[in-house]
N, C-alpha and C positions, 0 to 999 in steps of 0.2 A: 383429963382422959375421958373420952366419950363413953357413954353407956349404950350407944346405939350402934348396931352392927348389921351389915347387909352382905350377903354372899352374892357375888356376881359370877354368872355362868354364861360363857359364850363359846363360839367355835373358833379355837385358836388357829385353825387352818384357813380361815377366811379373812382377808385383809379388810373388807368392809365391816365385818363384825368387830374386829379389833379396833378399828378407827372409832366406831360408835362406842365401844366399851371404854376407851380412853376418855371420851367426852362425858359419858355417864359417871365414870369413876371420879373425875375431877370435880364435877358439880356436886356429887354426894359428899366428897371429902371436904369441899369448901363449906358445906352446910353442917359440918361437924359430925358426919357419920363415918365410922370406920368401914372400909370396903375390903372384903376378902375375896380371894380367888384361889382355885387349885393351882399348884405350882406350874403346871404346863401352860396355863393362861397368865398367871401372875408375872412370869418372866417378861412378858410383852407389855406389862402395865405398871412395872415398878416405878417408873418416873411419875406416875399419877398418884403415888402414895398407897397403892394396893398392897395388902398384906398377904403373903403366900401361906397357905394352909394345906394340911393333908386331907385327902378326899374323905377318909373315914370319919373325921370330926369337923368337916368344913362348915357345916351349918350350925354347929353347936353355939348357942348364945346369940344367934342371929334373929332378927325380927322378921326378915323377909329374904327370899331367894329371888333375885332379879335375873331373868334369863333373856339373852339376846340371841335369837336363832329361830329355827323351825321347830316342828313338833318333836323331832328326834332329840334336839337339845333340851327341850322342855322335859322329855322323859328322863334324860340324864339328870337334870336338875331335881326331878322328883325322887330319884334314888338317893341324892344327897340330902334332901330336905326331910324325907319321911321319917328317918330315925329320931329326929328332934321335933317333929310336928310343926315345922315351919311352913308358912304359906308360900306358894309359888306365884310369881308375877312375870308373865311372858310377854316379850315384845317380838312380834313376828318379823323375821328376816327371810322366811322361806316362801313357799308357794301358798297353799291354803292356810296353814297355820291355825288349825282348829283349837289347839290347846292354849294359844296365846290370847292375852286380854287386850292387847293394843297393837297397832301397826307402827312401822318404823317412823312414819311422819308424825306420830304422836309422842315421840320419845321425850321431848322437852316437858310436855304436860305430865307424862308419867313420872319423871324425876321430881317435879314439883309436888305431886301427890304422895310420892314416897317420903319426901322431906316433911310434908304436913301430916303424914300418917292418915291420908284420906282414902282409905280402902275398907271394904268389908270382906268377910271371909265366907267362902262357900265350900262345903265338904263334898268330895266325890268318892263314890264307892270304889273299892279295890277288891282284888281277888286273892284268895289264899289257895295255893296249889300244893298238893302232896303227891309224890310219885312212889309207888311201891312195886315190888317184884317178888313173887313167891311168898307173899304175905309179909315181907319185910320192907319197911320204908327206906328208900334209898336217897331221897332228896325232898326238900321243901323250898318253895319260893313264893313270889307274889307278882302281881301285875296291876297296872292302872288301866290300860286299855283292853288288853286281851291276853289269853293263853291259847296258843294254837298247837294242836297235835298234827304233825305233818309227816308225809312220807320222806324218807331219807334218800331215796333213789328215784330218778325220773322213770326208770324202766317199768316199775311195778306200782300198782295201787296199794294203798294201805287198808287192810281189812280191820275194821274196828267194830266193837259192840258198845253202844252208848246206852247208859242207864240214867234215869232221873229218880232221885230219892230211893235208891236201892231197888228200883223196878226196871227191868230191861225195856228199852224203847225200840231199838232197831239195830240191825247190823248193816253197816255201810262199807262198800268198797269205794274209796275216794282218795283224793289228794290229801285230805285231812279234814279237820273240824276246828272251828273257832269258838271259844267261849269268851264272851265279851261283857264288859260293863256298859251302862248307858253312855259314859264318856267315850268308850271305844266303839260305839255304834257307828261313828262317822269315820272310822279308821279301816283296819283290815276287814272287819265284819261287813262294812258297807261295800267294799270292793267285791266281797264274796256273795253279795246279793241280800244281805241282811237289812232289817228295817232301821230307820233313824229313830232313836229313843231320846226323849227329852231328859236332860241330866237329873232333874228332880224325881223322875220315875224310879221307884224301887223295883228293880228287876234284873235278871241276868239273861243273856242271849246265847243261843246255841245255833251256829250257822255252819252247815256242811260245805266243804269245798269240792266242787265238781264230783258229786257223788253219783255212782251208778246204782240207783235204787228207785223204786216206785214212790216211796215216801222219803223225801229228803228236803223238806221245807225248813226255812228258818223258824226257830222256836223262841218264844219269850216265856221264861219260867219265873217262879217265885224267887225273891231275893234270899229266902231261907232254904232253897233247894240245894241238894248235893248233886253235882253233875259228874258222872264217872265215864271215862273212856278207856276201854280195855283193848290192847293190841292183840288181835287173835290170828294175825297172819304169821307166816314163818319168817318174815323179815321185820326188823324193827323200824322205828321212826325217830322223830326228834320233837321235843317240846320247845317252842319259842315263846318267850314272855316279853311282850311289848316290842318284839323285833330286836331285842338287845341281849337277852340272856337265854342260853340254850341248855337243855339236858337231854342226853341220848336216852332213847327208850328201847330196851331190848324186847324181843318177842315175848308176849305174856305180861308186859308192863301194864300197870293200871294208874291212870291219872285221875285224881279227884279234885274238883274245883268247887269252892264255896265262897261266899262273901267274906272278906277279911274284916275283923272287928275294928281295924285301924284304917280310917279313910286317908286320902291325900287332900290337903287343903289348898284352895286357890284363892288368891287375892283378886277381888273384883273392883274395878274402877268405874264401871258403867252400869246403868240400870236397864239397858236395853234387853228385851226378852229374847229367848233362844230362837224364836222364829226369825227375828231380825238378823241374828248371827248366821243362820242358815242361808238366808237370802244374800247376805253380803259375801260369805265365804264361797258359795257356789254360784254366785252371780245369777240368781234365779229371776226369771221374767215376772214382774209383778205390775207392769204398766196396765192402767185401766181399772185398778182396784178402786171401788167407790165406797168402801166401808166407813165406819165411824171415824171421825176426825178427833175424837176426844182423847185418844192416845197417840201422841205425835212421836215420831222417831226422834231420838235424842241426838242424831247426827254423828254418833260415835263410830258407826260401821262395825260394831262388835256385838 
């Protein structure tokens, strides 16, 4: 009986993802590694020797969570991996796929590196979110990319008072506000006009969404800061975490965001710097660069 276990996460609704998952599962099983999957996906992979597991304990005892899909699938994999501190390894089947470590045409090399345990681990900051109303805590949750407080209705703006470290900063009438990690700086916060922050930078981002205010610039604050958003309008809003989990916010609700003490761990196969990842993912024009040739691109595209 093998002592090596890998959780395979994919998009059960995509035929191309399932075809790739079958090939990956067969190769890992042939190498003596037990492959697990949630029941919804395992039913399509049973002929490959995949073991069906419950979502709540899917990653327990696993050395790696291998994810085949886009960033949304990676975020789902993070929810499964985080309770057991298991590293994530994403193979991009989506569009930009910023959270993935490899592209689909590298999948054979990825499987070999999994078999050989040829990866390093990088820790990424996460967010701890607490929601209170009338002085009573009503919910707690977490996020890897971002927590966004948004209006629940298109007809009216959301009136919010934002504070940093218990000091009021500004009152905004806006579509909402995004609080993001450096990892999330290339996700929703980026679309809202926030800066790109290198993953190793210790910081949190505050990015207003379509705010009607003289001062409504993106902010980069200390990683030890507490960011509070209070709903001061007569209508409530909604809290979105990584675009996956929601909490309704009644008028007067207060959302507090801090850095979570438990990071999410990513498996890294490449040594290419984050600059190269930006260039590859956004197809940035770099022709004509005549800088130092001492650091050559490793050709990974990640």
